[in-house]
Phi, psi and omega in degrees: 000143173273174179297334180284348182090004178274132180296127181263346178219085185292329179296315178296322179299313181295322178296317180298319180296318179295320180291323177293323175302313180300319180295320183288317192247358173087359178205159179290158179285161173286340178182171177231134182235159178222146175218135188272161162283180181217159167236142183259120181293313183199151179101081185246134183065018177265339188289326177274008172248022179063025187264205186247146178219165179214075178273168170221147180283147178262162172293336178295139187206158169265134180242134182231127168263130191219142168224154179280156170230160180241009188249018178068019179254137174244119176248130186233139174216142178238132176289347188257001183233134180282073183208148178283195179292130175265123180248129184229148171270114187294336178288342182256006180297132181230136178305140175061025179272348182218130180254004181271187183299327184294343180297331183290305175293323178297322178297326177294316177300314178302314182295320178297315181291322178296332178274003175093013181271136189279068176268121187250010177135168180193153165253129184225132169240129185241145170216141185222142172253006178280119181300132179279144178071012183258008180073025184245017172068046175297324180291318179297324178298318177297317181295312186291320180295324176293315181297316181294317180299314181291325176299316180290314184293321182267002177059043185284337176074022181279144177282167178301312177300323179294321176297320179297319180296318178294321177295320176297319179299322177301316182287321180292302191273323184271310181283321178101020176255121185278053183285161172277193187267351189302311188299313181292321178295320179297313182296323184278327196241347182297155178235157182301132175078012184225156165260152182259112175271109190239130169267111187281355176283307183250002180063019171291147187215157175220131177275117185255120178307134184221068184264084181295319184300325181297335179253013177072029183244165174214143173253119180259146169255128176249103177277110183290347184067011171273111185286136175246157177221110186284351180274007186272003175107333183293319178296314180298325179295321178294319179297318180297321179296320177297317180294323175298316179298318179297316178298317181295331180268357176072032179238159179296319180204162183296340175304336184276001176265110178298146181302323180296337181265003185300313179303318179294322179296319179294321176297320180295319178295318179297318180295333179273003178080017178289148186292162176299324180299315178298316181296320179295318179296318178298315181300318180296310187296314181295319181288328180287325172303318179295324178294325176297316180296321176295320182294317180295324178295320179293318179295319178297330180273359181076017184262064185297323182297328181289349176289334184308305180299331178294321177298314182295321176298320178297323179296318179301321179292317178295324180286313191264324180269305182281333177058053179241011178273188177207166184304322181293317178296316180298320180294319180298316182293311182298315181295318179300313183293317180288344179264008174111002178294152177287332179178163181199156175197160169292155179226148181091197187287343177088198185060030188126196179089221193237159170242158173243149183227123175262125187212159169295138184305318180294341184270351190294323180295317180293322179294315179301316179297318181296320179295315180299317179294322178296321178295317180297315180299325182274358179081017180269155172299133181303137181281167172251129183238135180207158181285143173268108182255115182302120191234178185280156178278194186299145180195162170279134185246342177212143173279000000 
């Protein structure tokens, strides 16, 4: 591993996972699979509003060595948790019965069986380089790698979007986090060198070339090391406010409010006595959907540098309207922009986690240094900064 946390020898990594599986379970795995974390370029809190998002997969990934069982037993082990093998009876799996790491792969087994798929057990060993609590979808990577492995081993014939939907159901219903579909779709469907332009209503997608290096640019991830936990109610509260706003406006989801109609919609909500919180959430979601559309138009035109101000505008909306930022994220964004970045914003669910910074490649070292110094001056834990390299989605990596 490098200091950035990116695997520098993936073949060796996969071999280690397979060998640890053999040590734990007494025989080699039937295969090894990998699924990445993601960073979201633009479109935050829009996915559970049937809106648009644009994530890209990271080189960081969850790797799973897996074999089938026929005795209704699920055995789970993680190289990243100081815990032994967790053994579960898959027939007894119950939603929200476990709040630890094992709930994510166990939830996938539960979701597959609840959908009628004949999964009869598994031995799984997991290792991940996706930072936890950093807003980079470490949980989705665990879910998707488990879903893909079981799909392949049991010959279920599910498509990548279908696997993503089942993984989302695992997180929603089994783990208890009311996330949208973006994270799982990104982990399952992203391709190398591209951003994923996704319509979360019908799951239609387009792979958009995202070759920053060709234009002398770099996208940085700044992990503030402020851990977030989306299961603590704040994320659910924002979702509930969005749903309240949609009902009050008489639409299926906030995606159905055109950006040009936003002022009238806000006036209508105020007239109906809806709270300021509901109005702020509506304003953010409708405007962020519009920012995704602006970004895709800029990328299609080859105007990558012009995306920078859109990112910074998005951060202001997340900070002031949705109110999901934190002092460390705000400091990272402000420092990056004042140090010469083209644009920056928090990414992911917020309340901690990571920011992204779009910058000219020669400026990245100075920007990284300025952010680190600003954190030190403010008494914050130094952040970890690394490049976001658009990478491939979930796949089998070893037989």
